[in-house]
MDAnalysis code that builds the backbone (N, CA, C; Angstrom):
import MDAnalysis as mda
import numpy as np

u = mda.Universe.empty(264, n_residues=88, atom_resindex=np.repeat(np.arange(88), 3), trajectory=True)
u.add_TopologyAttr("name", ["N", "CA", "C"] * 88)
u.add_TopologyAttr("resid", np.arange(1, 89))
u.add_TopologyAttr("resname", ["MET", "SER", "GLU", "GLY", "ARG", "LEU", "TYR", "ALA", "TRP", "LEU", "HIS", "ARG", "HIS", "PRO", "SER", "GLU", "ALA", "ALA", "ALA", "LEU", "ALA", "ASP", "VAL", "PRO", "SER", "ASP", "VAL", "LEU", "GLY", "ARG", "LEU", "TRP", "ALA", "ASP", "CYS", "SER", "HIS", "GLU", "ALA", "ALA", "TRP", "ASP", "ALA", "ILE", "ARG", "GLN", "ASN", "ALA", "ASN", "LEU", "ALA", "MET", "ASN", "LEU", "ALA", "LEU", "ILE", "ILE", "GLU", "ARG", "LEU", "GLU", "GLU", "LEU", "ALA", "ASN", "VAL", "TYR", "ARG", "ASP", "VAL", "GLU", "VAL", "GLU", "ARG", "GLU", "ALA", "GLU", "ALA", "ALA", "SER", "ALA", "TYR", "TRP", "SER", "SER", "ASN", "ARG"])
u.atoms.positions = np.array([
    [93.589, 72.621, 76.804],
    [93.609, 73.723, 75.876],
    [93.018, 73.293, 74.543],
    [92.369, 74.217, 73.928],
    [91.766, 73.888, 72.639],
    [92.835, 73.889, 71.546],
    [92.638, 73.041, 70.571],
    [93.571, 72.995, 69.449],
    [93.505, 74.283, 68.637],
    [92.356, 74.938, 68.662],
    [92.208, 76.189, 67.933],
    [93.189, 77.240, 68.387],
    [93.450, 77.304, 69.691],
    [94.406, 78.281, 70.214],
    [95.821, 77.938, 69.759],
    [96.128, 76.636, 69.677],
    [97.435, 76.222, 69.188],
    [97.616, 76.664, 67.746],
    [96.632, 76.402, 66.918],
    [96.756, 76.760, 65.505],
    [96.762, 78.279, 65.305],
    [96.057, 78.990, 66.140],
    [96.096, 80.449, 66.070],
    [97.492, 80.948, 66.430],
    [98.097, 80.344, 67.453],
    [99.451, 80.717, 67.842],
    [100.429, 80.409, 66.715],
    [100.307, 79.225, 66.118],
    [101.188, 78.850, 65.013],
    [101.031, 79.804, 63.831],
    [99.813, 80.249, 63.605],
    [99.568, 81.184, 62.506],
    [100.259, 82.529, 62.759],
    [100.282, 82.968, 64.015],
    [100.908, 84.250, 64.363],
    [102.431, 84.150, 64.442],
    [102.952, 82.926, 64.515],
    [104.399, 82.724, 64.640],
    [104.879, 81.790, 63.517],
    [105.003, 82.297, 62.313],
    [105.320, 81.439, 61.167],
    [106.678, 80.751, 61.254],
    [107.679, 81.400, 61.830],
    [108.990, 80.744, 61.912],
    [108.946, 79.548, 62.861],
    [108.218, 79.682, 63.983],
    [108.064, 78.552, 64.897],
    [107.217, 77.452, 64.261],
    [106.205, 77.862, 63.525],
    [105.360, 76.872, 62.839],
    [106.181, 76.079, 61.836],
    [107.078, 76.753, 61.122],
    [107.927, 76.057, 60.153],
    [108.867, 75.091, 60.858],
    [109.397, 75.492, 62.023],
    [110.303, 74.619, 62.768],
    [109.578, 73.398, 63.324],
    [108.288, 73.539, 63.584],
    [107.504, 72.442, 64.161],
    [106.707, 71.666, 63.111],
    [106.929, 71.961, 61.852],
    [106.123, 71.352, 60.784],
    [106.231, 69.835, 60.758],
    [107.390, 69.267, 61.103],
    [107.554, 67.813, 61.040],
    [107.196, 67.107, 62.347],
    [106.771, 67.855, 63.361],
    [106.368, 67.252, 64.640],
    [104.940, 66.730, 64.496],
    [104.697, 65.470, 64.895],
    [103.333, 64.917, 64.796],
    [102.342, 65.755, 65.608],
    [101.134, 65.857, 65.127],
    [100.138, 66.721, 65.766],
    [99.821, 66.297, 67.196],
    [99.850, 64.979, 67.499],
    [99.570, 64.561, 68.877],
    [100.694, 65.001, 69.826],
    [101.931, 64.975, 69.349],
    [103.058, 65.434, 70.164],
    [102.980, 66.950, 70.346],
    [102.662, 67.632, 69.275],
    [102.527, 69.081, 69.332],
    [101.395, 69.492, 70.275],
    [100.298, 68.769, 70.211],
    [99.172, 69.044, 71.109],
    [99.534, 68.806, 72.565],
    [100.285, 67.712, 72.808],
    [100.707, 67.416, 74.193],
    [101.685, 68.485, 74.693],
    [102.589, 68.914, 73.819],
    [103.526, 69.970, 74.172],
    [102.788, 71.256, 74.519],
    [101.807, 71.584, 73.722],
    [100.986, 72.776, 73.969],
    [100.262, 72.662, 75.311],
    [99.677, 71.502, 75.564],
    [98.943, 71.302, 76.824],
    [99.877, 71.397, 78.015],
    [101.058, 70.790, 77.910],
    [102.019, 70.843, 79.018],
    [102.498, 72.272, 79.280],
    [102.783, 72.999, 78.212],
    [103.225, 74.388, 78.380],
    [102.119, 75.241, 78.998],
    [100.904, 75.042, 78.560],
    [99.775, 75.801, 79.104],
    [99.577, 75.481, 80.583],
    [99.723, 74.205, 80.914],
    [99.575, 73.767, 82.302],
    [100.650, 74.427, 83.184],
    [101.887, 74.401, 82.726],
    [102.978, 75.021, 83.486],
    [102.782, 76.529, 83.616],
    [102.333, 77.162, 82.551],
    [102.098, 78.610, 82.597],
    [100.995, 78.942, 83.601],
    [99.961, 78.126, 83.643],
    [98.869, 78.365, 84.588],
    [99.366, 78.236, 86.029],
    [100.157, 77.189, 86.312],
    [100.680, 77.022, 87.667],
    [101.659, 78.127, 88.031],
    [102.430, 78.587, 87.060],
    [103.343, 79.693, 87.318],
    [102.563, 80.951, 87.687],
    [101.476, 81.209, 86.978],
    [100.641, 82.376, 87.292],
    [100.045, 82.254, 88.690],
    [99.610, 81.062, 89.055],
    [99.047, 80.840, 90.397],
    [100.115, 81.100, 91.461],
    [101.320, 80.579, 91.237],
    [102.408, 80.790, 92.213],
    [102.763, 82.270, 92.335],
    [102.829, 82.959, 91.205],
    [103.158, 84.384, 91.256],
    [102.087, 85.167, 91.997],
    [100.826, 84.843, 91.765],
    [99.751, 85.542, 92.471],
    [99.771, 85.224, 93.961],
    [100.092, 83.976, 94.303],
    [100.175, 83.605, 95.716],
    [101.320, 84.366, 96.380],
    [102.454, 84.457, 95.696],
    [103.587, 85.204, 96.246],
    [103.240, 86.675, 96.389],
    [102.543, 87.216, 95.412],
    [102.134, 88.616, 95.485],
    [101.213, 88.838, 96.675],
    [100.267, 87.925, 96.883],
    [99.345, 88.054, 98.016],
    [100.102, 87.985, 99.340],
    [101.077, 87.072, 99.424],
    [101.860, 86.972, 100.656],
    [102.676, 88.237, 100.870],
    [103.263, 88.771, 99.812],
    [104.037, 90.006, 99.932],
    [103.146, 91.169, 100.347],
    [101.957, 91.252, 99.779],
    [101.036, 92.322, 100.162],
    [100.615, 92.178, 101.618],
    [100.401, 90.946, 102.064],
    [100.039, 90.728, 103.463],
    [101.160, 91.186, 104.387],
    [102.411, 90.910, 104.009],
    [103.545, 91.367, 104.819],
    [103.654, 92.886, 104.818],
    [103.416, 93.496, 103.670],
    [103.465, 94.959, 103.594],
    [102.396, 95.572, 104.488],
    [101.193, 95.025, 104.448],
    [100.102, 95.533, 105.285],
    [100.444, 95.366, 106.763],
    [101.014, 94.219, 107.106],
    [101.404, 93.983, 108.499],
    [102.447, 95.008, 108.951],
    [103.424, 95.280, 108.118],
    [104.455, 96.266, 108.454],
    [103.869, 97.666, 108.563],
    [102.942, 98.000, 107.681],
    [102.299, 99.320, 107.753],
    [101.496, 99.467, 109.037],
    [100.823, 98.400, 109.455],
    [100.084, 98.448, 110.715],
    [101.037, 98.636, 111.890],
    [102.184, 97.939, 111.852],
    [103.181, 98.115, 112.911],
    [103.700, 99.551, 112.931],
    [103.967, 100.105, 111.767],
    [104.446, 101.479, 111.676],
    [103.402, 102.464, 112.198],
    [102.145, 102.245, 111.861],
    [101.068, 103.108, 112.360],
    [100.990, 103.029, 113.883],
    [101.170, 101.848, 114.439],
    [101.157, 101.695, 115.904],
    [102.322, 102.446, 116.540],
    [103.494, 102.387, 115.916],
    [104.654, 103.111, 116.448],
    [104.382, 104.611, 116.434],
    [103.874, 105.125, 115.321],
    [103.567, 106.562, 115.247],
    [102.511, 106.951, 116.268],
    [101.506, 106.120, 116.458],
    [100.472, 106.420, 117.444],
    [101.070, 106.452, 118.848],
    [101.940, 105.494, 119.169],
    [102.571, 105.461, 120.485],
    [103.453, 106.692, 120.709],
    [104.189, 107.099, 119.681],
    [105.039, 108.291, 119.794],
    [104.175, 109.525, 120.014],
    [103.068, 109.608, 119.308],
    [102.169, 110.766, 119.462],
    [101.595, 110.820, 120.880],
    [101.238, 109.669, 121.434],
    [100.717, 109.623, 122.804],
    [101.798, 110.064, 123.784],
    [103.028, 109.611, 123.561],
    [104.130, 110.011, 124.439],
    [104.387, 111.508, 124.345],
    [104.310, 112.064, 123.141],
    [104.498, 113.515, 122.981],
    [103.424, 114.291, 123.731],
    [102.204, 113.828, 123.631],
    [101.123, 114.507, 124.349],
    [101.322, 114.412, 125.849],
    [101.806, 113.287, 126.330],
    [102.029, 113.118, 127.772],
    [103.166, 114.008, 128.264],
    [104.193, 114.197, 127.424],
    [105.325, 115.025, 127.810],
    [105.017, 116.514, 127.708],
    [104.149, 116.880, 126.796],
    [103.811, 118.292, 126.607],
    [102.877, 118.744, 127.718],
    [102.937, 120.018, 128.007],
    [102.033, 120.555, 129.024],
    [100.623, 120.561, 128.458],
    [99.703, 120.065, 129.238],
    [98.327, 120.014, 128.798],
    [97.710, 121.403, 128.867],
    [96.890, 121.718, 127.900],
    [96.194, 123.014, 127.896],
    [95.298, 123.130, 129.118],
    [94.730, 122.062, 129.578],
    [93.866, 122.055, 130.769],
    [94.645, 122.468, 132.000],
    [95.813, 121.855, 132.181],
    [96.586, 122.147, 133.390],
    [97.187, 123.549, 133.350],
    [97.587, 123.989, 132.180],
    [98.218, 125.304, 132.129],
    [97.195, 126.424, 132.374],
    [95.925, 126.215, 132.051],
    [94.915, 127.265, 132.263],
    [94.433, 127.299, 133.703],
    [94.642, 126.246, 134.477],
    [94.177, 126.205, 135.849],
    [95.256, 126.570, 136.860],
    [96.403, 126.950, 136.444],
    [97.489, 127.303, 137.370],
    [97.416, 128.709, 137.790],
])
């Protein structure tokens, strides 16, 4: 992460900047880098979980569509066909 983003964040958060005023800049920079790294991995994990959840939802929807299709075929088989009723 760039130091510019750290200083921009500190500028927008004056109370946090005041609390961190006595922390050496190398420690502050390392803290910023570690937090950014963790946030990036958290975002990756959340997106991976979202993708897995969407895949499961799609799989369930496909199963549901198959069930409805099978029920519709069974209904057609049980109902009198227009072809057979006109030829009687």
